[in-house]
N, C-alpha and C positions, 0 to 999 in steps of 0.2 A: 618603566623598571620599578620593581618592588622597593618600597622604602624600608627603613630599619625596623619599623613596627610591624612589618608583614612577614609572613612565614611562607616557605615554599610548600604548596599543597602536593602531597604524594598520593592522596586518595580522597575519594568522596564518599559521603554517607547517603544512601538512598533510603528515604523514609517509607517508600512503598505506598500501600493503600491503607487508609484509616480503618483497619479491621480489628475489632475487639479480640483480645487473646483467646477467649473461649470459643471463638468462631474460626480461628486460624486453620485448624485441620479441615473444617468443612470447605472453606474457600480454597484451600490448597488443592483438595480433591476436585473441586469444580474447575479451577483454572488448568489443572493438569489434564483433565478430561477434555477441555476446550482445545488445548494445545495438541493433544494427540489426535483429536478429530480433524484439526486443521491439517496436520501432517498427512494423515491417512487420506483424507478427502482430496487434497491437492495431488498427492502421489497417484491416486487412482486415475485422476483425469490425465496426468502426464503420461502414465503407462498405457492407458487406453488409446490416446491419440498416437502414441508411438507404435503400438501393435496393430491397430486397425487401419488398413490402407484407405478405407472410405473417408477417414478423417484427415487425410493428408491434403488439406485445402488451406488457403490463406486464413480463414477465420479461426480454424483450430490450431494453426501455427501460432497465432497471436494468443489464443486461449491457453496453450501449453506454456507459453512464456509468462502469461499472467499468473498461472497456477504456480509456476516455479518461483516467481517474485513474491507471491503471497506466502509461500512456504518459508522462504528466506526472511521476509519482512517480520513474520511472527517469531522466527527463531532467533533474531537479533536481540529481542527483549525477554521473551518468555522463559527460556531455560535459566537465565540469571535471576529473574524475578522469582521463579519457583524455588531455586536454590536458596535465595535469601529468606523466603518464607519458611523453609524447612529447617535451615541452620540457625535462624535468628541473627545471622551476621550479614549486615546490609551494606558493607563497604565494597567499593570497587576502585581499583588502582587508576591513577590519572591516565596512564596510557590506554587501559582497558575502557575507560569512559570515552576517550577520544575515538577509539576504534568502534565502539558501540554507536556513537553519534554519527560517524562516517557512514556505516552500513545502514543505519536507520534512514538517514537522508537519501542514501543511494537507492535502496529498494523501494522507499515510499515514493520517490519521484519517478522511478522506472514505471511503477504502476500507473502513475498519472499520465505519462506519455503513452503507455500501451493502451490505455482507455481511449485516447484520441485516435490512435491507429485503428483500433477496432471500430470506432464510430465512422471513420473514413471508409473502412471496408464495407460496412452496412450501407453507407451512403451510395457507394458505387454499385453494390448488389441490387439495390431497389431502384435507383434512378437511372442506371445504365446497365440493365441486366444483359443485354446482348453483347456488350463490350467488356463485361466483367473479367473474363479470362485474359483478355489482352491487356487491360489496364492493371489488374492485380497480378502482374507476372511474378514468377518466383524471385527474380532479381530485385524487383521493387519491394516485395514483402520482406525479404531478408535484409535489404538496405534500411528499411524503416525500423526494423527491430534493432539492428546494430547501431543505428543512429540514436535511438532511445537510450540504449545502454551507455553509449559514448558520452552523450550530453550530460547524463546524470552522474557519470564519473567525475567530470569536471566540476559540476555543481557541488557535489559532496565534498570533493577535495578542497575547493575554494573555502567553504565554510569551516572545514576542519583546520586548515592552515591558518585562517584568520583567527581562529580561537586559540591556537598555540602562542600567538604573540601577546595574549592577555596575561596579566598577573592576577592571582587570587589571594584574598585576605584569609584570615583565620577561619572564617565561616565556610565550611565545606559540606554543609547539609543541603541536599537536593530534595525538595518536597515532591518527589515523583518516584515512579517505580523503574525509570530508566534515565539515562543521561539525555535529557531534553535540551535542545539548544537555547531556548528562551530562559529556562531555569539556570543554565550555566552562565549566561550573560548577566543575570541578576546577581551572581556571586562575584563577578569580576571587580577588581579595584581600579583597573586602568580604563581608559577611554574606549567606549564600545560604539561610537558613532559610525565608524566604517562598517562594523559588523551589522548594525541595524540597517544602514543604507543598502548593503548588499542583500540583506534579507528582503527588503521592500522591492528592490529592482529585479533580482533574479527569482525571488519568490513569485512575482507577478508573471514571469516567463514560464515557470514550471507548474504553476497551480492555476492562476487566473486565466492565462491565455489558453491552456489546454481545455479548461472548462468551457470557455467561450466557443472554442472550435467545435467542441461536442454539441453545444446548443445550435450553432450554425448548421452542422451536419444534419441534425434532426429536424431543423426548420425546413431544410431542403427536401428531406424525406417526406415530411407532412405535406408540404406544398406539392410534391410530385404525386402523392396519393390523392390529394383533393382535386387535382386536375382531372382525374379519371375515377370518381368516387365509386367504390364497389365494396361489397361485403368481403369479397375474396382479397382485395387489396389491403383493407384494414386488418383482416386476419393475418395476412403475410407480415405486415409491419409488427404486429404484436408477437407473432411466433418467432420472428428472426431478430427482433430488437428488444423484446421484453426482458431477457436475461441481462443484456448489456446495460439497459436503462436502470434495472434494479441495482446492479453493481455500482454504476455511476452515482446513483442516489445515495447509497450507503457510504461510499468513499468520500465523495465531495461534500455531501451533507454534513458529515462530522468534521471534516477538515475546515470547511468554511465556517461552521458553527464555532469551532475552537479558535481559529486565528483571525477571522474577520468580524466576529460578533462577540467580543469580550464582554464579560459581565462587569457591572459597575462596582460591585462588592469584591471581596477577596474571592478569587476564582480558582484557588488551588484545587479544591475538591472537583469543581466543574471541569478543569483542565484535565485532571487525572482520569475522570470518568469518560470524557470525550476521547481522550487519547487511547484508553482501553477499547473503545468502540472500534476505532479504525486500525489499531495494531493487533487486536485479538479477535473481536467479533466478526468484522468484515472478512478477513482472510478465512475464517471458519465457515461463514455462510456462503461464500462464493462458489465452492464446489457443488453445494446443494442446489443453489440457484441455477447453475448451468446444467446439472444432471437431471433435476426434477422437471425442469421446463423445456428440456431439449430432447427431442425424439431421436436425433442422430446419436446422442450419447447413450441413450437407453439401448438402442439397437446394437451399438458397438459393444456394449457391456455384455449383451446376450450372445453375440458372435464370439467374443473372446472366451466366455465361460463355456460355450459349446465346444470350442476347439480344445480347451483344457480337459473337458470331460471325455472327448474322443481319445486324446492322448493318454 
């Protein structure tokens, strides 16, 4: 419970990025362009997969969900960040901060689980090609997607509810551009041991375990290819798994670098830059990775454009 010398926090102040005032307009234009690129790129992938029947396969079902997740993940933080840059008002209500935290955790962890599902899909496609259709049945695919969304709903809700039991002191300044969980815990006046324990336990389940499962999937894929070494087999791995591996490297590389490799010095700037990487840069690059490296996506775009031209 808050003591007599504590006040009830009704809002938080987001410091944003350490950008000099004379460069504010330049960076605002840059981040706005990045966000619009993210929205447009992911929408194009979702629409293409919906319109082209050739892409109605398990891999593209998962990809459309990943694109929708990337779109929402970036939208949780970027519009508010851009508004703060434009208006110079960096406050966010207490309830709005909790809501932002909930959806940030939710969509971030949905992406983590979807990357595992996509790795399993590639594992079945390469190691059991003759049984792929039977194993990756529509029911299994939909069930895996729904399970990913359901599990992350519980995860995000748990952390958000645990945060509501904490009391905050007079200091309401968050040295970040969004309501980050670790930054909020540093401002709390009450005991945060339960929060930290849940972060370690459940964080391992939704970040470390999925990453290990992806590594195991690709270890089996490489082992399967090496058993029958051929140029065609190696080319098949790179053509079908290259895009997914690129996305996994971008997402988990920044997340692990941020949360598992903390710097010894004051890491506020590093945390902010790394967070910007996986909340803004990765969702923006994912559509380009999948469209530029994927022949099916290119052909689907041509077919859709040809149909529109005919109409």
